[in-house]
TORPA-4810 file (N, C-alpha, C, O; in nm, 3 decimals):
<nodes>
NODE_1_2.260_-4.172_-2.058_2.195_-4.285_-2.173_2.267_-4.316_-2.303_2.231_-4.285_-2.416_X
NODE_2_2.372_-4.380_-2.268_2.460_-4.407_-2.454_2.393_-4.416_-2.589_2.272_-4.411_-2.613_X
NODE_3_2.473_-4.427_-2.656_2.376_-4.460_-2.746_2.364_-4.551_-2.764_2.428_-4.643_-2.713_X
NODE_4_2.236_-4.564_-2.879_2.201_-4.671_-2.964_2.349_-4.739_-3.073_2.383_-4.686_-3.178_X
NODE_5_2.403_-4.840_-3.024_2.555_-4.898_-3.076_2.451_-4.903_-3.243_2.529_-4.895_-3.338_X
NODE_6_2.354_-4.911_-3.273_2.369_-4.889_-3.430_2.378_-4.708_-3.463_2.375_-4.675_-3.582_X
NODE_7_2.389_-4.598_-3.356_2.402_-4.526_-3.433_2.578_-4.427_-3.395_2.646_-4.343_-3.455_X
NODE_8_2.583_-4.473_-3.314_2.753_-4.452_-3.256_2.844_-4.426_-3.425_2.876_-4.317_-3.473_X
NODE_9_2.873_-4.598_-3.499_2.953_-4.575_-3.578_2.912_-4.598_-3.691_2.901_-4.699_-3.761_X
NODE_10_2.884_-4.452_-3.704_2.804_-4.385_-3.831_2.886_-4.182_-3.827_2.934_-4.102_-3.908_X
NODE_11_2.860_-4.187_-3.694_2.897_-4.058_-3.652_3.007_-4.068_-3.565_3.052_-3.954_-3.549_X
NODE_12_3.059_-4.135_-3.513_3.200_-4.138_-3.456_3.288_-4.133_-3.477_3.380_-4.156_-3.398_X
NODE_13_3.300_-4.097_-3.602_3.435_-4.056_-3.691_3.413_-3.877_-3.690_3.490_-3.787_-3.658_X
NODE_14_3.305_-3.876_-3.727_3.308_-3.724_-3.731_3.293_-3.622_-3.610_3.297_-3.500_-3.626_X
NODE_15_3.274_-3.693_-3.467_3.284_-3.699_-3.385_3.424_-3.716_-3.363_3.453_-3.742_-3.480_X
NODE_16_3.495_-3.719_-3.323_3.638_-3.839_-3.361_3.778_-3.636_-3.442_3.878_-3.564_-3.439_X
NODE_17_3.650_-3.673_-3.493_3.743_-3.524_-3.585_3.709_-3.410_-3.569_3.769_-3.304_-3.588_X
NODE_18_3.599_-3.434_-3.529_3.548_-3.252_-3.451_3.669_-3.231_-3.356_3.768_-3.162_-3.381_X
NODE_19_3.644_-3.308_-3.234_3.738_-3.315_-3.193_3.904_-3.282_-3.183_3.954_-3.205_-3.101_X
NODE_20_3.956_-3.336_-3.258_4.066_-3.290_-3.251_4.069_-3.201_-3.414_4.155_-3.249_-3.488_X
NODE_21_4.014_-3.118_-3.458_3.990_-3.021_-3.556_4.005_-2.890_-3.423_4.027_-2.775_-3.460_X
NODE_22_3.987_-2.931_-3.213_4.023_-2.827_-3.169_4.183_-2.853_-3.155_4.252_-2.757_-3.120_X
NODE_23_4.218_-2.924_-3.170_4.393_-2.994_-3.054_4.418_-3.085_-3.133_4.374_-3.099_-3.246_X
NODE_24_4.532_-3.188_-3.043_4.575_-3.321_-3.046_4.531_-3.416_-2.951_4.559_-3.430_-2.832_X
NODE_25_4.476_-3.464_-3.008_4.411_-3.519_-2.851_4.471_-3.698_-2.841_4.488_-3.764_-2.943_X
NODE_26_4.485_-3.727_-2.765_4.514_-3.909_-2.697_4.429_-3.983_-2.687_4.334_-3.951_-2.614_X
NODE_27_4.429_-4.073_-2.736_4.303_-4.226_-2.741_4.168_-4.177_-2.578_4.047_-4.153_-2.589_X
NODE_28_4.258_-4.179_-2.443_4.227_-4.213_-2.375_4.111_-3.994_-2.323_4.005_-3.940_-2.292_X
NODE_29_4.189_-3.984_-2.340_4.147_-3.813_-2.330_4.058_-3.818_-2.438_3.977_-3.727_-2.421_X
NODE_30_4.015_-3.918_-2.603_3.926_-3.861_-2.630_3.778_-3.918_-2.603_3.665_-3.871_-2.609_X
NODE_31_3.826_-4.022_-2.576_3.713_-4.112_-2.492_3.663_-4.016_-2.380_3.543_-3.989_-2.382_X
NODE_32_3.707_-3.985_-2.327_3.643_-3.838_-2.190_3.585_-3.726_-2.212_3.501_-3.649_-2.164_X
NODE_33_3.661_-3.742_-2.309_3.617_-3.530_-2.348_3.485_-3.558_-2.392_3.403_-3.472_-2.358_X
NODE_34_3.416_-3.707_-2.493_3.396_-3.737_-2.602_3.247_-3.819_-2.511_3.146_-3.844_-2.578_X
NODE_35_3.252_-3.848_-2.386_3.137_-3.816_-2.289_3.122_-3.734_-2.202_3.015_-3.722_-2.144_X
NODE_36_3.175_-3.698_-2.189_3.194_-3.535_-2.088_3.108_-3.442_-2.166_3.007_-3.389_-2.119_X
NODE_37_3.150_-3.422_-2.286_3.013_-3.370_-2.356_2.904_-3.361_-2.461_2.865_-3.261_-2.522_X
NODE_38_2.873_-3.454_-2.468_2.798_-3.524_-2.447_2.711_-3.626_-2.361_2.638_-3.718_-2.397_X
NODE_39_2.746_-3.571_-2.217_2.666_-3.606_-2.133_2.678_-3.781_-2.095_2.602_-3.855_-2.033_X
NODE_40_2.774_-3.799_-2.144_2.840_-3.944_-2.129_2.733_-3.976_-2.252_2.654_-4.042_-2.184_X
NODE_41_2.671_-3.976_-2.397_2.545_-4.029_-2.446_2.657_-4.098_-2.504_2.649_-4.217_-2.533_X
NODE_42_2.795_-4.006_-2.529_2.842_-4.176_-2.662_2.996_-4.227_-2.502_3.094_-4.168_-2.458_X
NODE_43_2.960_-4.297_-2.486_3.066_-4.390_-2.347_3.135_-4.476_-2.519_3.091_-4.574_-2.579_X
NODE_44_3.225_-4.408_-2.544_3.371_-4.479_-2.653_3.385_-4.646_-2.524_3.368_-4.660_-2.403_X
NODE_45_3.425_-4.743_-2.644_3.522_-4.794_-2.519_3.647_-4.787_-2.642_3.651_-4.751_-2.759_X
NODE_46_3.741_-4.843_-2.546_3.902_-4.838_-2.577_3.861_-4.997_-2.748_3.875_-4.959_-2.864_X
NODE_47_3.845_-5.054_-2.736_3.752_-5.113_-2.897_3.722_-5.121_-2.968_3.742_-5.200_-3.060_X
NODE_48_3.618_-4.988_-2.946_3.575_-4.883_-3.042_3.659_-4.807_-3.082_3.679_-4.834_-3.200_X
NODE_49_3.730_-4.713_-3.045_3.745_-4.597_-3.036_3.878_-4.627_-3.196_3.893_-4.588_-3.312_X
NODE_50_3.942_-4.716_-3.101_4.109_-4.723_-3.087_4.112_-4.797_-3.295_4.198_-4.746_-3.366_X
NODE_51_4.015_-4.907_-3.362_4.028_-4.890_-3.494_3.921_-4.818_-3.589_3.912_-4.839_-3.710_X
NODE_52_3.850_-4.736_-3.521_3.838_-4.541_-3.510_3.928_-4.497_-3.603_3.921_-4.466_-3.722_X
NODE_53_4.059_-4.503_-3.477_4.074_-4.368_-3.502_4.237_-4.449_-3.617_4.349_-4.403_-3.639_X
NODE_54_4.178_-4.563_-3.655_4.305_-4.684_-3.726_4.257_-4.620_-3.854_4.315_-4.552_-3.938_X
NODE_55_4.094_-4.678_-3.841_4.049_-4.633_-4.025_4.069_-4.506_-4.062_4.103_-4.475_-4.176_X
NODE_56_4.047_-4.419_-3.963_4.177_-4.316_-4.021_4.190_-4.238_-4.071_4.152_-4.159_-4.157_X
NODE_57_4.328_-4.302_-3.926_4.497_-4.263_-3.979_4.464_-4.304_-4.139_4.471_-4.224_-4.232_X
NODE_58_4.433_-4.428_-4.150_4.479_-4.535_-4.286_4.391_-4.486_-4.462_4.411_-4.544_-4.569_X
NODE_59_4.283_-4.352_-4.434_4.255_-4.310_-4.533_4.336_-4.107_-4.543_4.323_-4.025_-4.634_X
NODE_60_4.394_-4.098_-4.441_4.463_-3.960_-4.442_4.420_-3.913_-4.376_4.467_-3.800_-4.364_X
NODE_61_4.286_-3.951_-4.265_4.217_-3.771_-4.219_4.303_-3.750_-4.122_4.322_-3.633_-4.088_X
NODE_62_4.395_-3.887_-4.039_4.447_-3.810_-3.855_4.578_-3.841_-3.946_4.588_-3.878_-4.063_X
NODE_63_4.660_-3.814_-3.859_4.740_-3.907_-3.865_4.842_-3.895_-3.676_4.891_-3.784_-3.658_X
NODE_64_4.857_-3.957_-3.605_4.928_-3.962_-3.515_5.101_-3.986_-3.448_5.155_-4.090_-3.485_X
NODE_65_5.164_-3.915_-3.376_5.274_-3.872_-3.355_5.343_-3.945_-3.211_5.272_-3.909_-3.118_X
NODE_66_5.419_-4.005_-3.177_5.447_-4.025_-3.041_5.523_-3.873_-2.884_5.631_-3.813_-2.886_X
NODE_67_5.423_-3.865_-2.791_5.554_-3.811_-2.657_5.546_-3.817_-2.596_5.440_-3.862_-2.553_X
NODE_68_5.691_-3.761_-2.474_5.710_-3.869_-2.432_5.536_-3.825_-2.359_5.439_-3.757_-2.395_X
NODE_69_5.580_-3.926_-2.215_5.509_-3.947_-2.157_5.586_-3.875_-1.999_5.709_-3.871_-2.000_X
NODE_70_5.503_-3.813_-1.856_5.539_-3.801_-1.750_5.516_-3.890_-1.668_5.506_-4.012_-1.679_X
NODE_71_5.509_-3.842_-1.607_5.482_-3.940_-1.421_5.346_-4.050_-1.444_5.340_-4.164_-1.399_X
NODE_72_5.210_-3.960_-1.551_5.091_-4.064_-1.552_5.133_-4.124_-1.607_5.045_-4.209_-1.616_X
NODE_73_5.249_-4.177_-1.692_5.242_-4.298_-1.792_5.399_-4.392_-1.763_5.455_-4.487_-1.817_X
NODE_74_5.429_-4.290_-1.631_5.519_-4.413_-1.554_5.589_-4.380_-1.731_5.584_-4.483_-1.798_X
NODE_75_5.631_-4.294_-1.787_5.747_-4.199_-1.841_5.740_-4.246_-2.018_5.823_-4.243_-2.109_X
NODE_76_5.602_-4.287_-2.009_5.564_-4.433_-2.178_5.525_-4.308_-2.234_5.492_-4.198_-2.190_X
NODE_77_5.544_-4.371_-2.369_5.509_-4.206_-2.478_5.374_-4.276_-2.524_5.348_-4.387_-2.570_X
NODE_78_5.275_-4.122_-2.480_5.140_-4.111_-2.527_5.173_-4.170_-2.728_5.269_-4.174_-2.805_X
NODE_79_5.073_-4.193_-2.730_5.058_-4.175_-2.902_4.934_-4.038_-2.938_4.817_-4.077_-2.945_X
NODE_80_4.950_-3.943_-2.952_4.900_-3.855_-2.973_4.851_-3.842_-3.132_4.914_-3.842_-3.238_X
NODE_81_4.666_-3.826_-3.091_4.643_-3.770_-3.246_4.643_-3.671_-3.327_4.619_-3.575_-3.255_X
NODE_82_4.661_-3.619_-3.482_4.621_-3.481_-3.533_4.555_-3.557_-3.686_4.566_-3.657_-3.756_X
NODE_83_4.473_-3.412_-3.671_4.334_-3.406_-3.859_4.500_-3.334_-3.944_4.594_-3.262_-3.911_X
NODE_84_4.458_-3.400_-4.051_4.551_-3.341_-4.127_4.422_-3.228_-4.258_4.304_-3.210_-4.289_X
NODE_85_4.496_-3.207_-4.273_4.418_-3.069_-4.415_4.276_-3.173_-4.419_4.168_-3.170_-4.359_X
NODE_86_4.356_-3.294_-4.554_4.167_-3.388_-4.573_4.206_-3.440_-4.503_4.307_-3.501_-4.537_X
NODE_87_4.156_-3.459_-4.340_4.033_-3.463_-4.300_3.939_-3.323_-4.239_3.833_-3.325_-4.177_X
NODE_88_3.991_-3.250_-4.265_3.941_-3.126_-4.193_3.843_-3.147_-4.296_3.725_-3.152_-4.261_X
NODE_89_3.886_-3.167_-4.470_3.799_-3.158_-4.559_3.636_-3.273_-4.544_3.516_-3.258_-4.570_X
NODE_90_3.717_-3.377_-4.493_3.576_-3.497_-4.521_3.501_-3.409_-4.333_3.382_-3.421_-4.308_X
NODE_91_3.566_-3.356_-4.264_3.477_-3.367_-4.132_3.323_-3.240_-4.198_3.207_-3.259_-4.163_X
NODE_92_3.362_-3.132_-4.285_3.367_-3.093_-4.276_3.195_-3.120_-4.381_3.088_-3.077_-4.337_X
NODE_93_3.208_-3.217_-4.557_3.131_-3.310_-4.552_3.048_-3.404_-4.473_2.929_-3.413_-4.503_X
NODE_94_3.088_-3.463_-4.391_3.064_-3.572_-4.307_2.937_-3.432_-4.167_2.832_-3.462_-4.109_X
NODE_95_3.010_-3.303_-4.163_2.857_-3.185_-4.094_2.867_-3.175_-4.156_2.985_-3.211_-4.161_X
NODE_96_2.830_-3.135_-4.303_2.682_-3.098_-4.430_2.605_-3.204_-4.432_2.487_-3.174_-4.422_X
NODE_97_2.624_-3.310_-4.439_2.528_-3.397_-4.423_2.454_-3.479_-4.324_2.346_-3.536_-4.338_X
NODE_98_2.540_-3.474_-4.211_2.478_-3.490_-4.049_2.284_-3.421_-4.076_2.176_-3.479_-4.084_X
NODE_99_2.331_-3.248_-4.081_2.259_-3.123_-4.029_2.159_-3.235_-4.183_2.067_-3.317_-4.188_X
NODE_100_2.225_-3.185_-4.253_2.088_-3.270_-4.395_1.966_-3.341_-4.354_1.847_-3.311_-4.350_X
NODE_101_2.069_-3.496_-4.313_1.947_-3.588_-4.254_1.948_-3.579_-4.065_1.950_-3.667_-3.978_X
NODE_102_1.946_-3.509_-4.062_1.923_-3.456_-3.885_1.818_-3.378_-3.947_1.712_-3.438_-3.929_X
NODE_103_1.804_-3.291_-4.000_1.696_-3.196_-4.048_1.545_-3.266_-4.076_1.437_-3.265_-4.017_X
NODE_104_1.612_-3.345_-4.229_1.508_-3.461_-4.303_1.453_-3.523_-4.149_1.331_-3.506_-4.144_X
NODE_105_1.486_-3.565_-4.069_1.476_-3.722_-3.984_1.362_-3.633_-3.910_1.243_-3.659_-3.930_X
NODE_106_1.420_-3.482_-3.784_1.320_-3.368_-3.797_1.253_-3.313_-3.797_1.201_-3.255_-3.702_X
NODE_107_1.204_-3.308_-3.999_1.094_-3.323_-4.048_1.014_-3.444_-4.012_0.918_-3.428_-3.937_X
NODE_108_1.047_-3.592_-4.068_0.987_-3.617_-4.070_0.916_-3.624_-3.840_0.820_-3.554_-3.806_X
NODE_109_0.962_-3.681_-3.774_0.945_-3.674_-3.728_0.812_-3.571_-3.634_0.703_-3.620_-3.603_X
NODE_110_0.845_-3.447_-3.607_0.782_-3.329_-3.620_0.595_-3.422_-3.673_0.507_-3.471_-3.603_X
NODE_111_0.609_-3.404_-3.837_0.512_-3.456_-3.896_0.401_-3.559_-3.915_0.290_-3.572_-3.967_X
NODE_112_0.532_-3.654_-3.814_0.427_-3.775_-3.727_0.349_-3.690_-3.584_0.230_-3.690_-3.552_X
NODE_113_0.445_-3.634_-3.532_0.426_-3.552_-3.378_0.284_-3.549_-3.400_0.211_-3.622_-3.333_X
NODE_114_0.210_-3.427_-3.536_0.179_-3.348_-3.507_0.066_-3.469_-3.603_-0.052_-3.445_-3.579_X
NODE_115_0.080_-3.540_-3.664_-0.029_-3.606_-3.702_-0.132_-3.637_-3.591_-0.247_-3.598_-3.569_X
NODE_116_-0.017_-3.752_-3.509_-0.114_-3.778_-3.399_-0.145_-3.708_-3.294_-0.155_-3.767_-3.187_X
NODE_117_-0.161_-3.606_-3.298_-0.145_-3.530_-3.197_-0.075_-3.488_-3.125_-0.125_-3.390_-3.070_X
NODE_118_0.044_-3.516_-3.085_0.121_-3.555_-2.981_0.198_-3.428_-2.928_0.219_-3.338_-3.009_X
NODE_119_0.242_-3.413_-2.797_0.307_-3.281_-2.771_0.422_-3.279_-2.732_0.378_-3.300_-2.618_X
NODE_120_0.557_-3.274_-2.712_0.656_-3.269_-2.722_0.639_-3.191_-2.624_0.736_-3.136_-2.572_X
</nodes>
């Protein structure tokens, strides 16, 4: 099940930075990796991915470079993205904020469930 559209924009940058913290990747690779790791909860389309990547590049969080393509791209170069030092700092800050907000949301949900006698 795909994530609601209102959840994705706020978390997509963080998730993409997290992928790029592991290794350089090209766009389609990020789409596939994110879908696989999230059990298709985050199924980004290219029309969603590339504006996010361009914004991250514009703010200095990532940078791109081209690599010669192989048989899969008929020799056309691929654009790879890598995280920068600034991007690593942004990722750390976003993860810290995400964990804080997530704990707060869970605390509210658990309190409401307990009051309603809901057992999950």
